[in-house]
N, C-alpha and C positions, 0 to 999 in steps of 0.2 A: 233733554239736553243732558239730565243726570244719567238716564238710562244708557245714553250712548258712551259718557264718562266711564260708566260702570261697565260696559262691553270692552273699552279698549284698556281698561285696568285687567280684566279678564284675561284678555288676548296676550297681554303683556306676562301676566302670570304664566299662562299655558306656555310660553315660549321659554320660559328659563326654568320649567319643572324638568326633573331628570328622566320623565317618561316620555317626553318630547324626542323624537329621533335626531333632530339637530343639535340639541342640547347635549344629549348624550354623546353624541360624535365629538361635540366640541370639548367636552368636559375629559374623554379619553385622549385626546389631543394634547391638553393640558398636563394631564397623568404622563403622557409618554414623554412630553418634552423636558418635565422636572427629572424623571426616572434616568432619561439619557444623560443628562448633566450630571446627576448623582453618579451615575456609572463611570462617567469620564473622569469625576474627581477621585473616586474608590481605585480606579486604574493607576492614576498618578500616583495616590498615596502607596499604591502596591509597588510601583517602580521606586519610589524614594524610599520604601524599607528595605528593599532587597539591594546588596552591594552590585550584583551581578545578574543580568536577566538576558543572556543571548539568545535564548529560545522564545523570547516574549510571553513567558508565563504571566504577566499582569493582565494580559488581554484576556483571562479567562473569567472576568466579572462579567455578568450577565444582569440584564432587567428583563421584566415582564410585565405586561400590563393585562389584567384580568378582562374577559369577555363578558361573563354574566353578572359581574358586579363591579362598582367604581374602585378602582385600586390597583395596586402592584406592588412590586417587591425586587428586590436586589438580593443575589446570591452568587455563588462559585459554581461553575459549569459542572455538570455529574457526568459518570463516565456512563455512556449509553450504548446502544446497539450501534455497530459499525463505526465510522470515522468521521463524528459531527464536526463541523467548522471547518474553519480554512487551515490548509496543510501548510506548515512553515518549515522551510529547509535551513538548517544552520551549515553557513558555508564557512567552512575554515580556511584561513590565510595560509598558504604552504610558502616555506621559507624558500624553496626552490623559485617560486613565483616571483617573490621579493626581489631576488639577485639571479638572473638569469646566468651569470658568468660562475657561480657557485659550484663548486664540485662536491659530488656525493649527495647525500639527503633523500628524500623521497621524491623522486622525480616522477613516478608513476600514478596517472590519474586515479583517483579512487573508484572502487567498483560498486554501483548501485544494486547492493543486495543486502540480505539479512544482518550483515556483520556491520553495517552502518545505520541500523535502525534507530539508535539513538541521536541520529542527527536530522531527525524528521519527527516534529511534533504535531498533533492535532489539538484544537480547543480543549477537549475534555480531558488530554493528558496535562495540558496546562493548568487546568483545576485540581488535579492530583499533587502537582507541586506547590500549588497555594494551600491546600489543605495540610500538607507536610510542614509549612512555615507556621501555620496556625497553630496545630496540635503539638508539635516538636516530636522528638523521638528520643529513646532512652541510649544511653552511652552503650557503644557496641565495642567488644573485645574480638579479636580474630589472631590468628597465629603469628600475624606480623605486627600485634599491639594494639593499642586504643585507636578505634577508628573515628572516635569523636562522637559528637551529637549535636542535634539542632534543637536550640532551647524554644520553648513554648512561647508565642508572643501574643496570639489570638488578635492579632491586628484588624482582622475583618469583623470580630465581634465588637470591638471599641470603635471601629470607623464608620459601620454601615449604619447603625442607629442614628448618628450625628447627619450623615447624608441625607436618610429618609426623613428626618425632621425637617431638615432644610428643603427637601423636596415637597413637603407638604406644606410648609409656608408658602411657597412658590406658586404651588396649585391654588390654594387658598387666595392669594393676590390676583392670579389670573381669572380666577370665579368671580371676585368683587368686582374686577374691571369690566368683565364680560356682562354682569348683571346692570353694572352702572350704563354701560353702553346700551342695552336692550331697552333699558326703563326710560333712557333720556332720548333715545331716537330711533 
């Protein structure tokens, strides 16, 4: 009897070890779920920080789950080769479209060429905007006068560690629940 109980305990311990493929898959799933929620919270914090975000720059926060070890990270998208991520077009409301009886104004449709390239953003471009907000700029002078500056805020450096700690706590809770489930039944 004792030998069979010992083998059952060994089987349970084998199922909850991280070198078991099923446990490894479950653990990465817990990590992914926690990081996805942390990314959602960071994106919300970025939107709250910015006064106006017409091109949805707050969506440039990304998460990654590691394949070779158990873990992951939150970061801002980096400019890579090509145009990574979804394209977003800023559609400006034209005054003529608001009031069709209006005289004058710009009634011609906009041409889709290089002159309007600032109306198209890709994910990596959004990351560039978030880095500007985090690092700030110096005061700029031009022939027209002071162009102003963006103050340094480091909002990502302050918020991301908090979200990562919360995600780590959620992963620990999920692992505890999974281990209890495996050992009890």
